[in-house]
C-alpha positions as CSV (number, residue, x, y, z in Angstrom):
1,X,36.0,82.3,-67.5
2,X,39.7,82.4,-67.2
3,X,42.1,82.6,-70.1
4,X,43.2,78.9,-69.9
5,X,39.6,77.7,-69.9
6,X,38.7,79.9,-72.8
7,X,41.7,78.8,-74.8
8,X,40.8,75.1,-74.1
9,X,37.2,75.7,-75.2
10,X,38.5,77.4,-78.4
11,X,40.6,74.4,-79.2
12,X,37.6,72.0,-78.6
13,X,35.3,74.2,-80.7
14,X,37.7,74.1,-83.7
15,X,37.3,70.3,-83.6
16,X,33.5,70.7,-83.5
17,X,33.3,72.4,-86.9
18,X,31.4,70.4,-89.5
19,X,33.7,69.9,-92.6
20,X,30.8,70.7,-94.9
21,X,28.9,73.8,-93.5
22,X,31.7,74.9,-91.1
23,X,29.1,75.5,-88.4
24,X,29.5,73.9,-85.0
25,X,28.2,70.4,-84.7
26,X,25.6,69.5,-82.1
27,X,24.1,66.1,-81.2
28,X,23.4,63.8,-83.0
29,X,26.9,63.8,-84.6
30,X,27.3,61.1,-87.3
31,X,30.5,59.2,-88.4
32,X,31.8,57.7,-91.6
33,X,33.2,54.2,-91.6
34,X,36.7,55.7,-91.1
35,X,35.7,57.8,-88.1
36,X,35.3,61.3,-89.6
37,X,32.5,63.5,-88.2
38,X,29.7,65.4,-89.9
39,X,26.7,67.4,-88.5
40,X,23.2,65.9,-88.6
41,X,21.9,68.5,-91.1
42,X,24.7,67.9,-93.7
43,X,24.4,64.2,-93.3
44,X,20.9,64.4,-94.8
45,X,22.2,65.8,-98.1
46,X,25.8,64.4,-98.3
47,X,26.1,60.8,-99.3
48,X,29.9,60.2,-98.8
49,X,32.4,61.5,-96.3
50,X,33.7,64.9,-97.5
51,X,37.1,64.1,-95.8
52,X,37.9,60.6,-97.2
53,X,34.9,59.7,-99.5
54,X,34.0,56.7,-97.4
55,X,30.4,55.7,-96.7
56,X,28.6,56.8,-93.6
57,X,27.7,54.5,-90.8
58,X,24.8,54.7,-88.4
59,X,27.2,55.1,-85.5
60,X,27.1,58.3,-83.5
61,X,30.2,59.9,-81.9
62,X,29.2,59.8,-78.3
63,X,32.5,61.4,-77.0
64,X,32.0,64.5,-79.2
65,X,28.3,64.7,-78.3
66,X,29.2,64.7,-74.6
67,X,31.8,67.4,-75.2
68,X,29.2,69.4,-77.1
69,X,26.9,69.4,-74.2
70,X,29.6,70.9,-71.9
71,X,30.8,73.6,-74.3
72,X,29.6,77.2,-74.6
73,X,29.0,78.1,-78.2
74,X,29.4,81.5,-79.8
75,X,26.5,83.1,-81.5
76,X,26.2,82.7,-85.3
77,X,26.1,86.5,-85.5
78,X,29.6,86.8,-83.9
79,X,31.0,88.4,-87.1
80,X,28.4,91.2,-86.6
81,X,29.4,91.9,-83.0
82,X,27.6,89.4,-80.7
83,X,30.1,88.2,-78.1
84,X,27.7,86.1,-76.0
85,X,28.3,82.4,-75.4
86,X,25.5,79.8,-74.9
87,X,25.0,76.1,-74.2
88,X,23.5,74.0,-76.9
89,X,20.2,74.1,-75.0
90,X,19.9,77.9,-75.1
91,X,21.7,79.0,-78.3
92,X,18.8,78.3,-80.6
93,X,16.5,80.5,-78.5
94,X,19.1,83.3,-78.4
95,X,19.3,83.2,-82.2
96,X,15.6,84.1,-82.5
97,X,16.2,87.4,-80.5
98,X,19.8,88.3,-81.2
99,X,20.0,91.9,-82.1
100,X,23.1,91.3,-84.1
101,X,21.1,89.4,-86.7
102,X,18.7,91.0,-89.1
103,X,16.3,93.4,-87.3
104,X,13.5,95.6,-88.4
105,X,13.6,99.4,-88.4
106,X,12.8,100.5,-84.9
107,X,9.9,102.7,-86.0
108,X,7.0,101.2,-84.0
109,X,3.7,102.5,-85.2
110,X,1.4,103.1,-88.2
111,X,3.4,103.7,-91.4
112,X,6.0,101.2,-90.2
113,X,9.2,101.3,-92.2
114,X,10.0,98.1,-94.2
115,X,13.7,98.4,-93.7
116,X,15.5,95.3,-92.5
117,X,19.2,95.1,-91.7
118,X,21.9,94.6,-89.1
119,X,22.3,96.6,-85.8
120,X,25.5,98.2,-87.1
121,X,23.4,99.8,-89.9
122,X,20.4,101.0,-87.9
123,X,21.9,104.4,-87.0
124,X,22.8,105.2,-90.6
125,X,19.3,104.1,-91.8
126,X,17.4,106.3,-89.2
127,X,19.6,109.3,-89.9
128,X,18.8,109.0,-93.7
129,X,15.1,107.9,-93.6
130,X,13.9,109.4,-90.3
131,X,16.2,112.3,-89.4
132,X,13.6,114.0,-87.2
133,X,13.6,110.9,-84.9
134,X,17.3,110.8,-84.3
135,X,19.0,112.2,-81.1
136,X,22.5,112.2,-79.6
137,X,21.7,114.2,-76.5
138,X,21.3,112.5,-73.1
139,X,18.4,114.8,-72.4
140,X,15.8,115.7,-75.1
141,X,12.3,117.1,-75.2
142,X,9.1,115.3,-76.3
143,X,6.4,117.9,-76.8
144,X,4.0,115.7,-78.8
145,X,0.6,115.0,-77.4
146,X,0.4,112.0,-79.8
147,X,2.6,108.9,-80.2
148,X,6.3,109.6,-80.7
149,X,9.5,107.7,-81.0
150,X,13.3,108.5,-81.1
151,X,16.5,106.6,-81.8
152,X,19.2,107.6,-79.3
153,X,22.9,107.2,-80.0
154,X,24.7,107.5,-76.6
155,X,27.4,105.8,-74.6
156,X,28.4,103.8,-77.7
157,X,25.0,102.2,-77.8
158,X,21.7,102.6,-79.6
159,X,18.4,103.1,-77.7
160,X,14.8,103.5,-78.8
161,X,12.3,105.7,-77.0
162,X,8.6,105.3,-77.6
163,X,5.6,107.1,-76.1
164,X,2.0,106.0,-76.8
165,X,-1.4,107.3,-75.9
166,X,-4.0,104.7,-75.4
167,X,-7.1,104.0,-73.2
168,X,-6.9,107.5,-71.7
169,X,-3.3,107.2,-70.5
170,X,0.2,108.0,-71.8
171,X,2.8,105.3,-71.7
172,X,6.5,105.7,-72.3
173,X,9.7,103.6,-72.1
174,X,13.3,103.2,-73.4
175,X,14.8,100.0,-74.9
176,X,18.4,99.2,-75.6
177,X,19.1,97.6,-78.9
178,X,20.9,94.9,-77.0
179,X,20.3,92.2,-74.3
180,X,18.4,92.7,-71.0
181,X,21.6,92.3,-69.0
182,X,23.3,95.1,-71.0
183,X,20.2,97.3,-70.7
184,X,20.2,97.0,-66.9
185,X,23.3,99.2,-66.9
186,X,21.2,102.2,-68.0
187,X,18.3,104.2,-66.6
188,X,16.0,106.8,-68.0
189,X,14.1,109.6,-66.2
190,X,10.8,111.3,-67.4
191,X,10.2,114.8,-66.1
192,X,6.9,116.5,-66.8
193,X,6.9,120.2,-65.9
194,X,4.2,122.8,-65.5
195,X,4.3,126.2,-67.2
196,X,4.9,127.9,-63.8
197,X,8.3,126.2,-63.7
198,X,7.6,124.9,-60.1
199,X,5.3,121.9,-60.3
200,X,6.6,118.8,-61.9
201,X,6.3,115.0,-62.0
202,X,9.4,112.8,-62.3
203,X,9.8,109.0,-62.7
204,X,12.9,106.9,-63.2
205,X,13.1,103.4,-64.7
206,X,15.6,100.9,-65.9
207,X,16.1,100.6,-69.6
208,X,14.6,97.4,-71.1
209,X,16.3,94.9,-73.5
210,X,15.3,94.7,-77.1
211,X,13.7,91.3,-76.8
212,X,10.9,92.8,-74.8
213,X,8.2,94.4,-77.0
214,X,6.5,97.6,-76.2
215,X,3.2,95.9,-75.2
216,X,5.0,93.7,-72.7
217,X,6.8,96.7,-71.2
218,X,3.7,98.9,-71.0
219,X,1.7,96.1,-69.3
220,X,4.5,95.5,-66.8
221,X,4.0,98.8,-65.1
222,X,7.7,99.4,-65.1
223,X,7.5,102.4,-67.4
224,X,5.9,105.9,-67.5
225,X,2.1,105.8,-67.1
226,X,0.2,109.1,-66.7
227,X,-3.6,109.5,-67.1
228,X,-4.8,112.1,-69.6
229,X,-6.4,114.2,-66.9
230,X,-3.1,114.7,-65.2
231,X,-1.2,115.4,-68.4
232,X,-3.5,118.2,-69.4
233,X,-2.2,120.3,-66.5
234,X,1.3,120.2,-68.0
235,X,0.4,121.3,-71.5
236,X,1.4,124.8,-72.7
237,X,0.3,126.1,-76.1
238,X,-0.8,122.6,-77.1
239,X,2.7,121.2,-76.4
240,X,3.6,118.7,-73.7
241,X,6.3,119.9,-71.4
242,X,8.0,116.5,-71.1
243,X,11.8,115.7,-71.1
244,X,13.6,112.4,-71.2
245,X,17.1,111.9,-69.7
246,X,19.2,108.8,-70.3
247,X,22.1,107.9,-68.0
248,X,24.2,105.1,-66.7
249,X,23.2,103.3,-63.5
């Protein structure tokens, strides 16, 4: 979107603010008898126009409603860092998955942490509550034969790594605490090495967005999957010789 179009949309959006809740109005947009606007939610609880104190009519502002359908609305979490824009048909769905709203602690398995906060606070929380699960290296080892997870702080972003053993296989993947389009700019490589330093298994995959849960990712096949029989040949002194490397595409 060029600067002129963005500036025009910003002007129109300022006219779309409800005078009561200050959120952007979406259809149906109601009018008072003097022609002032109010959003449909506030109309249910406000009995006189907040601008002129006139009574409300049953007339809708068709012109503003048509403009609203053509505009791109900023996310309600814009103050927390979300810069995405959406049409009125898609913004509600985005709000349900936006990582700039309140999110749970990324710890994914039994003993799940009850912390709930904003993306900007996740790193500080994990460093304080789960320091053993925090990494700032692009390549790190995972020697656990059981489930394991890590929060990665790299490239100015936050990623979560999770490995799970189930049904006789090991699954592993990396998610960005961000959108799928942002996640597609990164990749991760699993390297499983034998004790002899020669034999190894290596797989590379794209990082997934945070809206995808681990179950969906593991079932997609676009992640690490190794059967237990194979893995046992890469274990030394009861430790898995696995490393994970995160990089840009």
